[in-house]
C-alpha positions, -999 to +999 in steps of 0.1 A: +517+082-204+504+117-210+513+133-242+516+170-251+514+179-287+517+213-304+497+215-337+506+244-359+478+255-383+500+280-402+512+281-438+545+276-422+557+278-386+590+294-377+608+310-348+625+343-354+657+348-335+681+377-339+712+385-320+720+420-308+755+433-313+766+426-278+759+389-282+773+386-317+807+371-316+810+356-350+842+363-367+839+377-403+859+354-425+872+361-460+842+350-480+846+335-515+817+342-537+800+311-549+802+303-586+769+284-586+739+302-598+704+286-598+672+297-614+643+295-589+609+306-600+623+327-628+648+345-606+686+338-604+704+333-571+739+325-560+739+293-539+761+301-509+772+275-483+778+291-450+811+285-433+819+288-396+820+324-384+802+339-414+773+363-407+745+378-427+763+411-427+796+397-440+779+376-466+759+406-478+791+427-481+808+399-501+779+397-526+773+435-527+737+432-516+719+443-484+710+421-455+673+428-462+678+415-498+691+382-483+662+380-458+636+386-486+652+357-506+653+334-476+620+340-457+629+315-429+664+327-423+675+340-389+704+363-380+722+334-365+736+313-393+748+277-389+777+261-407+767+242-439+735+263-441+724+271-477+716+307-484+702+322-516+718+354-527+700+375-554+719+379-586+720+416-595+738+437-621+760+450-592+773+416-581+775+395-612+811+391-625+803+380-660+774+367-681+758+337-664+769+304-679+739+283-688+755+254-672+755+273-639+717+274-640+716+237-637+725+217-606+762+216-600+779+188-581+801+200-553+827+180-534+822+180-496+840+164-467+843+126-469+811+109-457+800+073-451+782+058-480+760+028-486+746+011-517+711+001-530+707-036-539+678-057-550+654-069-523+651-107-523+618-125-519+607-130-483+637-110-471+640-076-455+668-053-464+678-028-438+704-002-435+734-011-414+760+013-401+773+031-432+805+019-449+832+045-454+843+049-490+880+059-490+884+062-527+863+092-534+847+121-517+810+122-514+793+146-538+759+162-537+735+182-558+713+211-548+675+205-548+649+233-546+619+221-526+586+222-546+552+228-532+538+198-512+572+180-512+584+164-480+617+149-470+602+115-475+590+122-511+623+138-519+642+108-506+622+085-528+627+108-558+665+103-554+663+067-541+680+076-508+668+076-472+656+106-452+686+100-429+710+104-458+695+138-466+695+149-429+731+139-425+744+167-447+716+192-441+721+199-404+700+231-405+668+212-412+648+212-380+620+187-371+623+170-405+604+199-420+611+216-453+593+244-471+587+255-506+617+269-524+641+258-497+674+246-510+687+213-496+717+191-506+711+157-520+740+132-514+751+111-544+769+077-546+748+063-517+743+026-514+727+002-489+742-030-476+719-059-471+711-082-441+685-109-437+663-107-406+657-139-387+622-153-381+602-138-352+573-153-333+540-134-334+512-147-312+480-129-303+446-140-290+416-118-297+387-119-274+352-104-279+325-098-253+290-098-265+263-078-246+247-108-229+278-127-222+300-127-191+329-148-203+349-138-233+349-159-265+383-166-279+387-159-316+417-175-333+426-147-355+462-139-363+480-118-389+499-138-416+536-141-406+563-146-432+600-153-427+610-118-419+579-097-421+542-096-412+516-092-439+491-066-429+458-061-449+451-024-452+417-012-439+397+016-456+405+041-428+442+033-424+472+053-435+509+046-437+513+068-406+487+049-386+501+015-397+537+026-388+525+036-353+506+004-348+537-017-355+563+007-341+582+009-373+591+038-395+573+047-427+607+043-445+609+007-433+574+000-446+582+017-480+614-002-483+595-035-483+566-021-503+579+001-531+546-001-549+531+021-521+547+051-538+514+052-558+493+053-526+477+030-501+444+012-510+420-008-490+428-046-489+464-040-500+488-066-485+515-046-467+547-062-456+556-050-421+592-057-410+595-077-378+614-064-348+622-091-322+614-069-292+580-056-303+546-072-296+528-056-325+492-060-316+490-064-278+504-038-255+495-058-225+511-090-213+478-110-210+478-115-247+440-110-250+419-083-267+383-072-262+363-059-291+342-030-279+315-012-298+315+026-292+283+041-280+272+077-285+281+089-250+315+073-247+349+089-249+384+074-251+389+084-214+357+067-202+364+035-222+400+033-207+386+038-172+359+011-178+385-015-188+412-004-164+438+003-191+454+035-204+443+056-234+478+051-249+472+013-249+439+018-268+455+042-293+483+017-301+457-010-310+435+015-328+457+040-347+428+055-366+416+070-334+446+093-335+435+108-368+397+106-368+388+102-332+362+078-318+334+070-342+300+060-328+292+024-337+328+015-346+344-016-331+377-010-313+403-033-297+407-031-259+437-048-242+427-071-214+446-062-183+451-084-153+431-061-130+401-057-154+370-050-135+337-035-145+329-001-130+297+017-123+292+053-130+271+078-112+255+109-127+262+141-108+236+169-105+242+197-131+244+233-122+228+250-152+242+284-141+278+272-147+285+272-184+317+254-195+326+239-229+318+202-222+300+184-250+271+160-244+284+126-235+320+138-229+337+122-199+350+144-171+369+140-139+353+155-108+377+164-080+371+174-044+337+157-042+344+120-032+313+099-039+307+065-023+285+044-046+273+025-016+258+056-001+225+062-020+223+097-005+258+108-017+246+126-048+220+145-028+244+156-001+266+177-024+268+213-012+258+239-037+283+262-021+313+238-027+333+245-058+339+214-079+370+209-101+360+194-134+389+181-155+391+166-190+414+138-202+428+162-228+424+199-236+424+219-268+439+254-268+440+279-296+467+306-298+459+334-323+489+356-332+492+379-362+527+369-373+533+393-402+517+426-392+535+459-385+510+472-359+510+461-323+485+471-296+506+484-267+495+469-234+506+500-215+482+529-217+488+558-240+476+583-215+480+612-240+455+598-264+417+601-265+415+563-265+437+534-257+452+535-292+474+513-313+511+518-313+530+512-345+555+484-337+571+460-362+560+424-363+590+412-343+570+421-312+544+395-322+572+370-327+586+377-293+552+370-278+551+338-298+586+328-286+576+334-250+545+314-254+565+285-269+588+285-238+557+284-216+543+255-234+576+237-231+577+244-194+541+233-186+543+201-205+567+188-179+540+192-153+517+167-169+492+188-189+477+167-217+468+192-244+468+201-280+479+237-287+467+250-321+486+281-333+468+302-359+484+330-379+456+355-382+460+389-398+442+420-387+405+423-396+409+395-422+387+368-437+409+343-419+390+349-387+356+348-404+363+315-421+379+301-390+347+308-370+325+293-396+342+259-392+338+234-364+374+232-353+372+260-328+340+247-312+359+221-293+385+245-278+387+247-240+407+280-242+414+307-268+443+331-263+440+361-286+435+375-311+453+408-306+433+433-326+400+447-312+378+440-342+390+404-345+388+399-308+351+410-307+342+384-334+360+356-315+344+367-282+309+364-297+317+330-311+332+318-278+302+331-258+279+309-278+302+278-271+311+287-235+349+289-243+371+311-221+389+338-242+421+356-230+425+392-244+463+398-242+465+435-249+432+452-256+423+473-225+388+485-235+363+474-209+335+469-234+349+435-244+341+420-210+306+435-207+280+406-206+308+383-216+314+361-185+341+340-201+365+368-212+398+374-193+412+409-200+449+411-191+454+448-196+438+471-171+416+498-185+427+535-182+399+543-158+408+514-135+445+523-137+436+557-124+415+542-096+443+519-086+469+547-086+446+569-065+440+540-041+478+533-038+487+569-031+459+573-005+467+541+013+505+545+014+507+581+026+492+597+058+488+634+064+505+642+031+500+671+009+487+660-026+488+683-056+477+673-091+494+690-121+484+683-157+496+696-190+472+719-209+449+693-226+413+683-222+422+646-218+448+652-191+425+676-172+398+649-172+422+623-159+434+647-132+398+654-122+391+617-118+421+612-095+411+642-074+376+628-069+389+593-062+412+605-035+385+627-019+362+597-017+389+574-003+398+600+023+364+596+038+372+560+048+404+569+066+411+582+101+443+599+090+435+617+059+457+633+032+453+669+022+442+668-015+445+705-025+440+714-061+445+707-098+469+730-117+478+732-154+514+735-164+528+759-174+498+782-172+492+779-134+527+771-122+532+805-107+506+795-081+524+762-074+545+775-045+514+786-027+503+750-024+536+734-013+539+727+024+571+727+045+574+698+070+550+676+051+555+651+023+543+668-009+529+642-034+529+657-068+508+637-093+522+649-126+501+642-158+526+656-183+534+636-214+553+658-238+590+653-234+601+689-239+575+702-215+584+675-190+621+683-190+614+719-182+589+710-155+612+685-137+640+710-137+619+735-119+608+709-093+644+698-088+654+733-078+628+732-050+640+700-033+663+718-009+633+734+008+605+709+002+601+671+006+588+662-029+577+628-043+566+629-080+542+604-095+545+603-133+533+585-164+546+552-179+559+571-210+585+589-189+606+557-189+612+560-226+625+596-225+662+598-227+666+635-220+655+634-184+684+637-160+686+606-137+696+629-109+662+645-112+645+612-110+664+602-079+662+636-061+625+639-068+618+603-058+600+597-091+574+569-091+558+556-123+530+532-130+524+508-159+506+476-167+540+459-173+573+461-156+605+440-159+623+435-126+659+427-135+667+420-098+642+392-097+656+357-098+628+342-118+631+369-144+668+364-147+664+327-151+639+333-179+662+357-196+690+331-195+668+304-209+655+327-236+690+336-247+700+300-249+670+291-270+667+321-293+702+338-292+688+371-282+675+390-252+637+388-245+618+421-243+585+428-225+565+411-252+583+378-247+576+380-210+540+388-216+537+358-240+553+335-214+533+348-184+499+346-201+504+312-217+519+296-186+493+310-162+463+298-182+478+264-191+487+259-155+451+269-146+437+242-169+462+217-156+453+222-119+417+233-120+404+220-153+376+237-172+364+251-139+396+272-135+376+306-136+363+297-101+399+294-089+418+324-103+428+335-068+444+301-061+465+296-092+501+292-080+521+313-105+537+347-101+540+364-134+571+384-143+558+413-162+530+422-139+507+405-113+473+388-121+445+399-099+413+390-118+381+405-107+346+397-120+315+419-118+282+401-120+277+387-155+306+405-170+340+390-176+373+392-157+396+422-156+431+421-143+430+448-116+466+455-111+492+481-120+529+480-114+541+510-094+579+514-094+604+541-083+639+553-090+661+547-060+698+552-060+698+551-098+679+517-097+643+510-107+624+488-083+587+477-079+572+491-047+538+473-047+551+437-045 
């Protein structure tokens, strides 16, 4: 069975969701201010338990603080609150009713709704105590205390501190997700909990272990069995083992093991005798029905995938028998257990010729899957007959993917061009745009895992131009990646690209549009088209989609716009030479300086294509008004800049009458079924609408994970065959020589009957 795990290498991982007013339907209840005040890290906070219908705003009003104050005190809080959620409210001079009673600084016991309670009793010798269905106590209501999570504490360690189970804590802390708690988080600890006892009957445990020596054909049976007691197995701890690996080996929880071995609270040591509770339906050592195990010594070139193939079993079966592999990987020279399957046969392997010109991140000795080339081992000439022109698909048993996102920065690089700037500059957006990208990426990961991709996704929180990147690149962890998405900032991206080039790792640049990042970097994929190439694509579209038209270019009075206008003029002139039916490209005018000459260039009876490079809103409004007044006598189509979409003062009647077309590297088509399905799924998961950054995060992540899934590490050879149609743009990657890949596509869309629609499907 393929697995798909997401590994978060952050100080903490969180999902920010906030609800806009049109989706907020929580009723503001009359909120009673909490009487409980707790001192946390030298600061005093009201401990407020959220009731149904309460919102951050209503709570803030009740306590006379701002919503921002609450968010600062509860770093992982979202705008959507859940009933029973614990919220810290800062105590200020404005909201405290009277001097704080010292008793309030200590933990206060609050009554809650009646719960089911169980009792702790003494564990008898050779007997396992388990938790049955809780017994309801009708005499008294359950009570709890508030616990502030300390650094390095987990739910498990907290449960042991209070002598209760993790389940008991989770039962009254419904807002805890994925069993994860963070420092300074407030959780409720149930009191008066007891556990009833039950003796487990004996269980049979039989296993035969087989070893195959190098010169032997038949296996030698070794009568080695773990010691079995009345209701548990005694397992002797190995040096490399952990409680986690032991629990996975025997398919029991860590809680169950700790319950029988309370001394383990001080840690696990080599040769410790660990009691493992018996479950009647589990065969603890042998995942295969033959009941035999082979002991295999790992050689330098072997991988888990190659060993599983050699012995006709699955990698999961090997991992179950050898849980330390999950944590430390295969160790050369180590002896691992292999389940003997009924169809075990020895297989031969053939070495394929290596094309030294193709550099992909495959380590020496790593096992790969070669598709498309079917090799018959009986045909001695098969390896010589492989065509150099054929493209081979090379897959790995599992992939490693790094996603680098600056979670807490205020700056965001806009993936649409700022055509008014001297360079493709940085827009100042808040960090929520990064979060939206991250949320979109999470949805893509969730979608692609259902298609069978076996991968670990490592998510790194990297700030702009920080030592985090430098230290990360010094380690060995990134060397094994098969794909890196990000980082977002140019300086950080350049560092990662240099590192990835050395290790032949593909890098995806999500927003940086500068073409210098792909020069002599064959493994870089640049999503955002450069300004020069956007101009070329616009020129090509206009020239190809109009015949015998009259083209006029108008720019505002700036050196940058004049330069862009000159490039468009030259491009169309050159493209005209390749057409039989040419367009009439006339001149470049500056507005408003040259506008008195404009009427001299307009033509009656022809379509007048006015490419308008005007960015300033006030100037643009005046300019479009003048063009609108000419539409009764002339057929005019205006091509404008992506920034026009953000201007609210432009009359929509002007856009429709002038047949305004815009171009951009991203465009959300709200009439597209796939886009609407994504918006609905995003709302359901995050309780807010996605923006373009969420769609960009989803499209990029899904596209490249799907590429790995279908075409393996050789996916760069198949970018034109990847079956995914992005929502925010289209992907049309082009590679020049030894340079990297650039997405050569712009969205061109128009205003038609007060609707916006993409015209270049």
